[in-house]
Every structure is written in C-alpha cells, then in structure tokens.
C-alpha positions in Angstrom: 49.5 -121.2 41.5 52.0 -123.3 42.7 55.5 -122.9 40.9 55.6 -125.4 38.5 52.1 -125.0 37.1 53.6 -120.9 36.6 56.7 -122.9 35.0 54.6 -124.8 32.7 52.1 -121.9 31.6 54.7 -119.5 30.8 57.8 -121.9 29.0 55.8 -121.7 25.7 56.0 -118.2 25.3 59.1 -118.1 22.8 62.6 -116.8 24.4 61.2 -117.8 28.0 62.3 -121.1 29.7 62.4 -122.7 33.1 65.4 -120.7 34.3 63.9 -117.6 33.8 60.4 -118.2 35.2 62.2 -119.1 38.4 64.0 -116.1 38.2 60.8 -113.7 37.8 59.4 -116.5 40.6 62.1 -115.4 42.9 62.9 -112.1 42.4 60.0 -110.5 41.3 57.2 -112.7 43.2 59.2 -113.4 46.3 58.4 -117.5 46.0 60.9 -118.3 49.3 60.4 -122.1 48.2 62.3 -122.6 44.6 65.9 -124.3 44.0 67.0 -123.6 40.4 68.4 -126.6 40.3 69.5 -126.0 36.5 71.5 -122.6 37.5 75.1 -122.9 37.2 76.1 -120.5 40.3 73.7 -122.8 42.6 75.2 -125.8 41.2 79.0 -124.8 42.0 78.5 -123.5 45.2 76.8 -127.0 45.8 80.3 -127.8 44.3 82.1 -125.6 46.4 80.1 -126.6 50.1 80.6 -130.6 49.6 84.2 -129.9 48.5 83.5 -132.1 45.3 85.3 -131.8 41.9 82.5 -131.8 39.8 79.2 -130.2 40.3 75.9 -131.7 41.3 73.8 -132.6 38.7 70.1 -131.2 38.8 68.7 -134.4 39.7 71.0 -134.8 42.9 70.6 -131.4 43.9 66.4 -131.6 43.7 67.1 -134.3 46.1 69.3 -132.8 48.5 67.2 -129.6 48.6 63.8 -131.1 49.5 65.0 -130.8 53.3 65.7 -127.1 52.9 61.6 -126.4 52.1 59.9 -124.3 52.5 62.7 -121.8 52.4 64.9 -123.2 49.1 64.9 -119.8 47.7 67.1 -118.9 50.8 69.4 -121.5 50.3 69.7 -120.5 46.5 71.0 -117.2 47.7 73.5 -118.7 49.7 74.9 -120.5 47.1 75.3 -118.2 45.0 77.2 -116.2 47.0 79.7 -119.5 48.0 79.8 -119.5 44.4 81.3 -115.8 43.7 
C-alpha cells in the first residue's frame, strides 16, 4: 500500500489523524519518502532554513518537498533538528 492509502484507511479510526499515521509510517514502518507538511517542527525548520518571518504553509512546503523525493523523510529529520 502506498502512504496515502494507509493514511486514508486509518484516519477514520477515532483518535487517529494524519499526523499520527505519518509518524507511524516514518518511525515504525521506516518509510523513506514522507514529508509531514502539517508538522509544526518541520514547518519551523523550513522557516529557519529560509530565514523567513513566517512559517511556510503546508501547501508551500509540499510543493517545495517534491524535489526531495524519494527521501523526504530524511529531509523532515533535518528540519526537525534545525527547529530544535
């Protein structure tokens, strides 16, 4: 199953949202090509890299992240580290 199919299959479960499924895919299933664009830490890291006053929107980050495939999860790891 691809990532989006797994997300769509699990988010109807009460208490499970997109972020939860994306973290499971990255950390438990080791999926290398997932950029959690709604994650505050990822957005804050991108803001710091770009030296912007505002965080990028999830849509802006998704567009930017397209070129990081097929290793977007690793980009997320770096962005989290930068945000710390």
